[in-house]
Each structure stands twice: as C-alpha cells, then as structure tokens.
C-alpha positions in Angstrom: 126.0 -35.4 16.1 127.2 -32.4 15.0 128.2 -31.7 18.5 130.4 -34.8 18.8 132.3 -33.8 15.8 133.6 -30.3 17.5 134.3 -32.5 20.8 136.5 -35.0 18.8 138.1 -32.4 17.0 138.9 -30.3 19.6 140.4 -33.6 21.5 142.4 -34.1 18.6 143.7 -30.2 19.0 144.5 -30.7 22.4 146.4 -34.0 22.4 148.3 -31.9 19.2 148.9 -29.2 21.1 150.4 -31.6 24.2 152.5 -33.3 21.5 153.7 -29.8 20.0 154.7 -28.5 23.5 156.3 -31.8 24.7 158.6 -31.2 21.6 159.1 -27.9 21.9 160.3 -28.5 25.8 162.6 -30.6 24.1 163.7 -28.5 21.5 164.2 -26.1 24.0 165.9 -28.4 26.5 168.8 -29.7 23.9 169.6 -25.7 23.0 170.1 -24.9 26.7 172.4 -28.2 26.7 174.1 -26.5 23.9 174.3 -23.2 25.1 175.8 -24.6 28.3 178.4 -26.9 26.2 179.4 -23.6 24.4 179.8 -21.9 27.5 182.4 -24.1 28.9 184.7 -24.3 26.3 184.3 -20.5 25.6 185.5 -21.0 29.6 188.7 -23.4 29.3 189.4 -21.2 25.9 189.8 -18.3 27.6 191.3 -19.8 30.5 194.3 -21.4 28.9 194.8 -18.2 26.7 195.3 -16.6 30.3 197.7 -19.3 31.3 199.3 -18.8 28.1 199.8 -15.2 28.8 201.4 -15.6 32.1 204.0 -18.8 30.8 205.0 -15.7 28.2 205.9 -13.1 30.8 207.7 -16.0 32.8 209.6 -16.8 29.8 210.2 -13.6 29.0 211.0 -12.3 32.6 212.3 -16.3 34.3 213.3 -13.7 37.5 209.8 -12.9 38.2 208.5 -16.6 38.4 210.3 -17.5 42.1 208.3 -14.6 43.6 204.8 -16.9 42.6 205.6 -20.4 43.0 208.6 -20.1 46.0 207.6 -17.5 47.8 210.6 -15.5 47.4 209.8 -12.5 49.3 210.3 -8.8 47.4 212.2 -6.2 48.4 210.3 -2.9 48.3 213.8 -1.1 47.4 213.6 -3.1 44.0 212.9 -2.2 40.5 211.3 -5.7 39.9 209.0 -5.2 42.9 206.5 -3.2 40.7 206.4 -5.4 37.9 205.7 -8.2 39.9 202.9 -6.3 41.5 201.7 -5.4 38.7 201.9 -8.8 37.5 199.9 -10.1 40.4 197.2 -7.4 40.0 196.7 -8.7 36.8 197.1 -12.6 37.4 194.2 -11.7 40.0 196.3 -13.6 43.0 194.6 -13.5 45.9 197.1 -13.2 49.2 195.1 -15.8 50.8 195.5 -18.6 48.5 199.3 -17.2 47.2 201.4 -15.8 50.1 203.4 -12.8 48.7 205.9 -11.2 51.6 206.9 -7.7 51.6 210.2 -6.6 53.1 210.0 -3.3 54.2 
C-alpha cells in the first residue's frame, strides 16, 4: 500500500513538473516576442533619427542634395567635394546603390 502511495506521489510530481515546464516555455516565448518588438522599435527609432539628421544636412546645405538624388557629377577641384564625400561616407552610400561619378 505504501508503494502505491509513492507511485501516485511521483506521478503527481511528474505531471506538475511537465505543466510547470510548459508554463515556463510559454513565459520564455512571450519574453522573446517582447524582446523582438523592442529591438524592432529601437531599430526604427534609430533609422528615423538618422534620416532626420540627413534631412537637417540637406536643409542646411541644399546645394548638396543634387549630388545624392539627381546624380550630379562631382568636380574634384570644388570645395564642396570634401563635404559631399564626408556626408556620403557618414551616410553609408553604397556606390552600387547610389551612383556617384567623379570628374577628374
């Protein structure tokens, strides 16, 4: 009779452990989803912030905009060339995506 009681207690403990494990998996899944949402929001905030900084540059120096959006060619003897290259490097322009041509 005592053997039966311990077996029942072990079965209850196993079922309780299984239920607790499933509950913990649900909690971990929920936390991962929340972390994923937070990362996406952080990414969007940084992207919008970077875009706002780029807009500020084009507002402050509207003469630089055609070099990025209209593919205006650069004149290497021009003082603006350094500003344009600096902006392009900071902006992360990939020459394959945004064609910038240089006049030598």
